[in-house]
C-alpha positions in Angstrom: -60.3 -23.6 -23.3 -56.5 -23.8 -24.0 -55.1 -21.5 -26.7 -54.3 -23.0 -30.0 -50.8 -24.4 -30.4 -50.2 -25.0 -26.7 -49.4 -28.6 -26.1 -51.6 -30.5 -23.6 -49.1 -31.3 -20.8 -49.7 -33.1 -17.6 -47.6 -32.0 -14.6 -44.6 -34.3 -14.2 -44.5 -36.4 -11.0 -42.3 -35.1 -8.2 -40.0 -38.1 -8.5 -39.0 -37.0 -12.0 -37.3 -34.0 -10.5 -35.4 -36.2 -8.0 -33.7 -38.4 -10.6 -29.9 -38.3 -10.4 -29.5 -37.5 -14.1 -31.9 -34.6 -14.0 -30.3 -33.2 -10.8 -26.8 -33.6 -12.3 -27.9 -31.7 -15.4 -29.5 -28.9 -13.4 -26.4 -28.6 -11.1 -24.2 -28.4 -14.2 -26.4 -25.7 -15.7 -26.4 -23.7 -12.5 -22.7 -24.1 -12.0 -21.9 -23.0 -15.6 -24.2 -20.0 -15.4 -22.7 -18.8 -12.1 -19.2 -19.3 -13.4 -20.0 -17.5 -16.7 -21.5 -14.6 -14.8 -18.5 -14.2 -12.5 -16.1 -14.6 -15.4 -17.9 -12.0 -17.6 -16.2 -9.1 -15.8 -12.8 -10.4 -16.9 -13.4 -10.6 -20.7 -12.4 -14.3 -20.6 -14.6 -17.2 -21.7 -14.7 -20.4 -19.6 -12.6 -22.2 -22.2 -10.1 -19.4 -22.5 -9.8 -19.5 -18.7 -9.2 -23.2 -18.8 -6.4 -22.7 -21.3 -4.8 -19.8 -19.3 -5.0 -21.8 -16.1 -3.5 -25.0 -17.5 -0.6 -23.0 -19.2 -0.1 -21.0 -16.0 0.3 -24.3 -14.0 2.5 -25.9 -16.8 4.6 -23.3 -18.5 6.0 -24.7 -21.7 3.2 -27.2 -22.1 2.5 -28.5 -25.6 -0.8 -27.6 -27.2 -1.7 -31.3 -27.2 -1.1 -31.4 -23.5 -3.7 -28.6 -23.1 -6.1 -30.6 -25.3 -5.7 -33.6 -23.1 -6.1 -31.7 -19.9 -9.3 -29.9 -21.0 -10.7 -32.6 -23.2 -10.9 -30.3 -26.2 -10.2 -31.1 -29.8 -7.1 -29.7 -31.5 -8.9 -27.5 -34.0 -11.0 -25.8 -31.2 -8.0 -25.3 -29.0 -6.0 -23.9 -31.9 -8.5 -21.2 -32.6 -8.7 -20.4 -28.8 -5.0 -20.1 -28.6 -5.0 -17.9 -31.7 -7.3 -15.4 -30.0 -5.3 -15.5 -26.8 -2.1 -14.9 -28.8 -3.8 -11.9 -30.6 -4.7 -10.4 -27.2 -1.1 -10.7 -26.1 -2.0 -13.1 -23.3 -0.2 -16.3 -24.5 2.9 -17.0 -26.5 3.7 -20.0 -28.8 7.3 -20.9 -29.1 9.4 -23.9 -30.0 9.2 -26.8 -27.6 12.4 -27.7 -25.8 12.4 -31.4 -26.7 10.0 -31.7 -29.7 10.7 -29.4 -32.7 7.3 -30.2 -34.2 5.4 -29.0 -31.1 4.6 -25.6 -29.9 5.3 -24.7 -26.3 2.8 -22.4 -24.6 3.7 -19.8 -22.0 1.7 -16.9 -20.5 2.8 -13.3 -21.3 2.7 -10.9 -18.3 -0.8 -9.6 -19.2 -1.9 -13.2 -19.6 -0.7 -14.0 -16.1 -2.6 -10.9 -14.8 -5.8 -12.0 -16.6 -5.4 -15.5 -15.4 -5.1 -14.3 -11.8 -8.3 -12.1 -12.2 -10.1 -15.1 -13.7 -9.0 -17.4 -10.9 -10.5 -14.9 -8.4 -13.8 -15.1 -10.5 -13.6 -18.9 -10.3 -13.3 -18.7 -6.5 -16.3 -16.3 -6.2 -18.3 -18.6 -8.4 -17.5 -21.7 -6.3 -18.4 -19.7 -3.1 -21.7 -18.7 -4.6 -22.5 -22.2 -5.9 -22.0 -23.7 -2.4 -23.2 -20.7 -0.3 -26.1 -22.7 1.2 -23.8 -25.4 2.6 -22.1 -25.5 5.9 -18.3 -26.2 5.5 -18.7 -29.9 6.3 -21.5 -30.2 3.8 -19.4 -28.4 1.1 -16.6 -30.9 1.8 -19.0 -33.8 1.6 -20.6 -32.7 -1.7 -17.1 -32.1 -3.2 -15.9 -35.5 -2.0 -19.0 -37.3 -3.4 -18.6 -35.6 -6.8 -14.9 -36.5 -6.8 -15.8 -40.1 -6.0 -18.3 -40.2 -8.8 -15.9 -38.7 -11.4 -13.2 -41.2 -10.3 -15.5 -44.1 -10.6 -17.3 -43.1 -13.9 -14.7 -40.9 -15.6 -14.4 -43.3 -18.5 -17.9 -42.3 -19.7 -16.6 -38.7 -20.1 -13.4 -39.8 -21.9 -11.3 -39.4 -18.8 -8.5 -42.0 -19.1 -8.3 -44.3 -16.1 -4.7 -43.1 -15.5 -6.0 -39.5 -15.1 -9.0 -40.4 -12.9 -6.6 -42.5 -10.7 -4.5 -39.3 -10.3 -7.4 -37.5 -8.7 -7.2 -37.2 -5.0 -9.0 -39.9 -3.1 -12.5 -38.9 -2.0 -12.5 -38.8 1.8 -15.3 -38.3 4.3 -18.0 -39.5 1.9 -19.5 -42.0 4.3 -22.9 -40.9 5.5 -23.7 -41.5 9.1 
């Protein structure tokens, strides 16, 4: 007899677990968990890392440019930048060509934290793909890139940005 309150569930058929949407969701959850675990030693959240990385690659970038790069709304980004500024990792200053905009640059400690977080990102990527041979890793990455290029509009990625992604190569299965 089943305990009270326990739903009567039938096992799901095996094909349920092979559906692309299900697999993509599980891959995202696994990737996010591994990344968060590796990043936890740095004291940086995944979104803070994204901001630090974008600003490190684009010193003087406007806040709106970071919003666009990370697909984050302005109010969320503003509070993240406030926290990074309080930690002394990032600095807001006047933008060179637009007096209404803030230019963002990393402070010395922010550069150090960004470097440490980048190492955590590389460890996470290595763990995520640890079961693959190098050629398989390249193939999986190429296939994911091809999928994002083709369907980016569904995630709010403008066509101009997805066209800027490198072409997926080596995605033909033999």
